[in-house]
N, C-alpha and C positions, 0 to 999 in steps of 0.2 A: 163803233161806238161813236160818241159824240165828236172826238177829234178828227175821225176819218171818213165820216159819212156825210153826204149831203153837200149842197153848194148854196150860194146866195144867201138868203135868210137863214138857213140852217147854220152855215158857217158863221154868220154874224152873231148868231145865238151862242155857238161854241166859243167865239172870241171874246164875247160878252162875259161869259162865265169865267174864263181864262183872266180877264181884266179885273173881275171882282175877287176871285178866290185862287188865284195861281201861288199866292204866298202860303197857302194851307199846306201845299206840299212838304214846306219845311217842317210840319207836325210829325211827319212820318220819316225824317231824315235819320241817318245813323249818327251823324254827328250832333252832340248834345247842344252845342252853340247854336246851330242852325234851328235846332228845336226851339230853344231858348228864345230866338228872334221871332219865331213864328208865334209862340205862345204870348210873346209881348203884343204882337199885331194883333192876336185874336182878343186879347184883354181890352185893347183900345177900341176894336170893332164891336164887341159886346157892349162896351160902355157907352159908344155912340148911339146903339140900338135902344139901349134903355133910356137914354136922355130924350131920343126921338120919340119914343113910346110916351115918356113922362109929358112932352110938350103936346102930343096929341091929345092925351087925357085931359090936360088943363084947358086946351083949347075947347075941347067938346064941353066941359064944366062950365066954363065962361059962357059959351053960346046958349048953353040950357039954361043958365042962370039968368040970362037977358030975354029969355023967352022965345028965342028964336024956334019957329016951328019945325024947320027942316034943317037941321044943324049940318047933316051930311052932304048937303048941297051947297053950303057955306064955302066961298072960295078959301077961306082961312083954314077950314078944317081940312079941305081937300088939299092944300098945300102941305099941312102938317102930316097928313096920311101918306102923301107922296114921299116925304121926307123919312117918315119912319120905314116905308117898304125899301127905300134906297138903302138905308142903314141895315136893315135886316138881311137883304140879299147879300151884303159883303160880309156877313158874320156866320159862324158855325154854332149850332145846329140849324139856325133859323134860315140860312141860305138854302136848306134842303126842302123848305116847306112849301115853296111856290110852285106847283106842278098841276098840271091840268088833270082832273079825273079821268082815269081810263087811258092816260097817255102812255104809248109804247116806250118802255124805258130803253130798248135796245137803239131807239133813235132819239132819245132825251140827251141834249147837249150836256145835261148836268150828271151824267151817268159816272164820268170818271171821278166827280167830287163825292158822289155817294158811295163809290168804292173806296175812296180816300178815307172818308169819315169812319168807315166800317174797319179799314186797316188801321187807321189811328187807334181805334179802341181794342183791337186785337194786339197790336205790337206794343202799345204804350198804355195799358189800361188805367194806371194811377194817374197819368197826366191826363187822359180823357175825362177820368171822374171828376178830377179836382178842377179842371177848366171848362168842361162842355157836357156834363152828366146829362144824357136825355135817353132814358131807356125806351120811351115810346117811339123816338125817332129811329133809333136802333132797330127795334122790333118791325116798325113800318118799312124800313128800307130793305131789311132781309127778307120780308114776305113779298115785297113788290119786285126783288131782284130775282125770286125763284120762279122765273118763267122760261119756258123754252126759247124765246126769242133772244133773251139776255144770255142764256146759257150757250147758244149757238155762236155768239160773238167770240171769236178766239182771245181776243186781248180779255174781255170780260170773264170769260171762262178760266182762263189761266189764273187770273186774280181771285177767282171765287174758290177754286181749288185750294190756293194758298192759304185762303181765310179759314177754310175748313179744317185744314191741317193744324193751323195755329191754334184754333178753338180747341180742337180735341186734345191737344197736348198740354193745355193748362187746367188749373182749377176751375170749376164752373163759375160762370159770372151770369148775372141776370139776363135773361132772353137768349143765352147761348143755344138752348135746345132748338131754337128757331132755325138754326145752320142745318138741321137735318132736311129741312124744305130746299137749301141750296145743294146738299149732298145729293139728293134724289134727281135734281135737275143736271148736275154735272157728272153723274155717275158714269164710270167707265174705267178703264185699266189705270189711266194716270191717277185718279183719285184713290182707286183701291190698293194700288202699290203704296202709296202714302199711308193710308190707313192702316195697311197691314203693317208696315214698318212702325207706326206708333203703338198698335197692339202688341208687337213683339219687344217694345222698348223695356226699360227698366223704370220707366217713369208710371207710376200706379194710376195717375189721372188718364194718362193718354191710353194705358191698356184698357180702363174701364170705358172712356168715351168712345174710343175707336172701335171697340168690341161692340158696343152698342150700335153704332152707327152702320157698321159692317151687316150686323144681324137685321137691322131695319131695311136696309137697302135690298136685302134678299127677299123682302116681304112687303112689295109695294102695296098690298091691301091693308097693311097694319097701321093704325093710325098713330102719329107722333104724340100721344098724349102722356100726362104725367102718370096715368094708371099703368099704360104700357111701359113706361121706363122703370116704374117701381117693381112691377113684377118681374120684368128682365133683371133688374139689379137683385131682387131676392134669389132668382134662379141662379144667378152667377155667384152670389155667395154661397148658395148651397153646393155649387159645383167644386168650390175651393176646398 
């Protein structure tokens, strides 16, 4: 993962991520006071980002109003853009957005924070929804993390298995079905033991979701589509 791999520039990148976003670990803390402090930090970071974006837009409008032919080459707009990007990189979910296309996430220094963002949504969904709701970012991160390279990283693999278990044990939330992609990548005894425990629990949501994930893990050729889910659900109802 980003914290443990690479050297030189790679480690500088990891340290830069920590410098920008280490405060975000408070969002997944068990202590409510620690989470509250992190949420205050997030609110300030999001406010700074919005203000910087507003200044960028105002600068652009001013330059266009003055008839500047190439406003994006103007030093004032470049400075405003740099300020906005700096602010955005210190916040969530926007701190997750600047990644090169096709970049290997197993070597990406931002990987711990992608996992953190998803863990926050999984463990404290109401706080996540209230302070940083971003379903598209959630979906994109899950899909990007569902690769063999990430799944082979032992730290990431453990975290992904945890996330799958948390999600199957709760009432369905938007984009949760995407976690089947993760389950297929980290499939194995550690995951299946947890899923079987959820399926045998007294939690009806866990019974349903874990049963479906176990069923589809045994059928790698079956797509994880809404139609497949509804058909399985109807069959499950018929079996009861």
